[in-house]
N, C-alpha and C positions, 0 to 999 in steps of 0.2 A: 504494500500500500504506500503511496506517495502523497504527501500533503504539501501544498504550496501556499504561501501568502506573502504579500509585500512586507518587507521590513527594511527601512532605510533605502539604500540603493540596491539591496540584494533580495534574495528569496529564502524563506525558511522551508526546509524540506525535511520530512521525517520518513525514513525508510524502515519499515517494520519487518523483521525477519520472524523466526519462530519465537515463542514466548521467552526462551532463555537468552536470546540474542537480539536485542532491540538496539538499533543505531539511530541516532538523530544527528543530522548535519544542518547547521545554519550558515548560509552563505551571506557574508556581509558586503562583499565587493566582487566584481568580475575581473579584478586585476590578476595577472598571472601569479601562480604559486611559486615561491622561492624556497621556503623552508617551513618546518613545523616545530612546535614546542610541545612536549608532553607535560601535562599538568596532572600529576597523580597517575593512577593506573588506568583510568578510562576516559581521559579528556585530552584532546589535541587541538591546539590553536594553529591555524595555517596563516602564514604571513607572506606579503609581497616583498620584493627586494628592498623597498624603503622602510621596512619594519611595520607597515600598516597591517593590522589583522584583517584577513579576507574571509575567514570562515572558522567555525568551531565544530568539532566532531565529538559527540558523546557516545562512548562505546559501552555495550553491556548494560544498557539502561533497564532497571527493573524497579518499577514503582514511581520514581521521580528523577528529574534531571537536576544536578547540583550546579549552581552558577557562581560559587565563591571563586574569586580571582580570575573571572572570565571577562575579557574585554566586551563592552557593549551589553552588559548583563541585563540592563533594563529593557532594551529593544528585544533581546532574545527572549526574555521572560514574557513579554507581551505577545510575541509571535507564538510561542509555545502554548500560552494560556488560551489563545483564540482557538487552538486545536485540541484543547483538553489534554495536553501533555503536562502532567503535574511537575511543579517546581519544588525541590527539597527546601525545607526551612533552614 
């Protein structure tokens, strides 16, 4: 299942696999990917060459998505909430 909605200049997409493996990717920009930064075991922030965050991937989501230390957390939370994807407290 894919979910799309406008958020800033990008699109929020949720790709749902089986119940044990849910992945959520939020695209913040269409700039080319240069490198990624792993935040904890299940979160990856993608960056453009100039250091601008262009996307955030949440791996192995079960129950809710954690947004601590994530760039553009307010925009991402709003997009996920519109699609009933829970945000961890």
